N, C-alpha and C positions, 0 to 999 in steps of 0.2 A: 491466453490470458491467465494470469496468476492472481489468486485471491488469498489474503491473509487476514484473519480476524484476531483481535487482541482485546481482552477484557481484564485489566489489572485488578488486583484485590485491594489496592491501597487507597480506594476512594475516588480514583480517576474513572472517567467514563470510557466506554468501549471505543475502539478505533478499527476501521476496516481499510486495508490497503489493497488496491488493485493495480497490477502492473502488466504492461505489454512490452515485449522485447522486439525491437525492429532489427532484423538480421542484416539489413543493408547498411544502416547507419551505426549498428552495434550500440544502440541506446536503449536503456530501460526507462520507460516513462511510467511514473507512478502518480495515481490519484488517490486521495484519501477521503473518508467520511468519518466524522467524529459524532458520537452520541451526545446530545444535549444533557446537561446535568439533571434536568427536570424529567427526562424521558427514561424509559426502561430500554436497556441495550437489546437490539434485535439484529441478528446477523443478516436476515433477509433484507431489511430496510437499508442497512449499511452497505451491503453488497450492491443492491440496486442503485443507490445514490453514487457510490464510487465508480461503478461501471458506466453510469450515465455521464459522469464528469470525464472519465477516460475517453469515452466515445466522442464527446464534444471538444476534446483537446484541452480541457481544463486540468493541467497537470500540476501536482504539488512539487514535483521534482523530476529532473531528467539526469540520469547517470550514464556516462559513457564507459563502455567496456571495449576499448580498441583491440585488445588481444584475445577476446572471447571467441572461441570457435563454436562452442555449443552452450546455449543457456538452458539451465534446467531448474526444476522446482527447488532443489537444495540451495542453489545460488540465490533464488528469489527470497526464500525464507530467511537466509542469513542476512541479506540486504534489508529485508523488512524489519527484522529484529534490531538491527543496528539503527535504522531510522527511528523506530519506536523508542529506543533507549534515549536517543538525542531529543525526541519530542517530550518525553515524560520526565526524565530525570535530569532536568537542566540545572 
């Protein structure tokens, strides 16, 4: 399981991404948790909520990597940053 926390400085609230990679289907399954604007960003709360969603099958996105032999942390971080850019800077 991979976890990525992001707290932008431009007035947006924090976001936590949790991902699991299924080596059989070669899919990265990502769940997210966003901090409410009224709340203080807390990594622990975001992590727990995103993990719970991931375990319950409530995925924000599934990405297929058909040619991927080995999935590592760097690949997850790059993917997470790309997803965050598309969420925040629309």
